[in-house]
N, C-alpha and C positions, 0 to 999 in steps of 0.2 A: 892232632887231638881236637882242635877246634872244629875241623871238618866232620869228625865222627859225632861230636855233640850236636852240631847243626843238622846232620843227617838224621840222627835219632829224634830230635825235636820235630823235624819235618814229617817223619813217619808217624809219630804220635799225633800230630795235628791232623793228618789225613785220616787216621783211624777215628779220631774224635768226631770229625765232620761227617764221616759215613755213618756213625752210630747216632748222631744228633738228628739226622734226617728222618729217622723212623722208618717203618716198613708199612707201606700201603699196598702191598702186593695183592691182597685179596679183599680190599675194602672199596666200597662205593664212596666217591667224593662228591656226588651230586645226584639229583633225581631227574627223571624224564617227566614231561607233562602228560603224556599219553602214549599208548602203544597202538599201532594200526591193527585193524581187525584181522588181517591176514597173518600178521605175526603172532597174534594171540592164539591162533589155531595150532601154531608150531611150538608152543611152550611145553617143555617136557616136565619141568619141576620148578620149585622155588625154595628159597631159604630166607630166613629172617636174620638180618645183620643188626646186632645190638651196638650200643655206644660204649662198649668196654674194650679194654686193650688198646690196639692201634687205631681202631675205627672211630671216626669222629661223629658220624651221623647214623641214625637208625634208618634202615631201609629194608625193602623186600627185593631180593635179587632173583629175577626170573631167568631161567636157563632156556634159551631158544635154540632148537636144532632144525636145520633144513639143508638137504642135499649135502650131507656129511660135513656141514659147517656148523659151528657152535659158537654162540656168543651170549653175553649176559646183559641184562637191562636192569637198572636200579630205579625203584619207584618209592614214593613216599607212603609209608604204611598207614598214615592217617587219612589218606584220600579214599573216598567211597569206591571208586572204580577198582582200586588195588585190592580192597577187602573183598569185593564181589568176585574178582578174578581168582583170588586165593580160594574162596569157597567153591568156585567152579572147578578148579584144579583138584581140590580135596575130594569132591564128588567123583571126578573122572578117575582118580587114583583108586577109589574104593571099588569101582566097577571092573 
């Protein structure tokens, strides 16, 4: 009986710890300072990350594709180069 209670408490503790960690699966945890010019040419799209839900910082997430590889880069939406790059991508998408 004691073993069953101890096992049950151990399972509950593991479940609590896994839920307490939160999920940062699709959130930026920091910003880059700049993106190289070559990488800017390979940006396919972007999305804006807000500070609601699980994400702690606001960011612009750029999707970069090259040679069948895909990765994301997080940038500070308040920086001027980020805003200019967003405008450039918006113009590129319209054409």
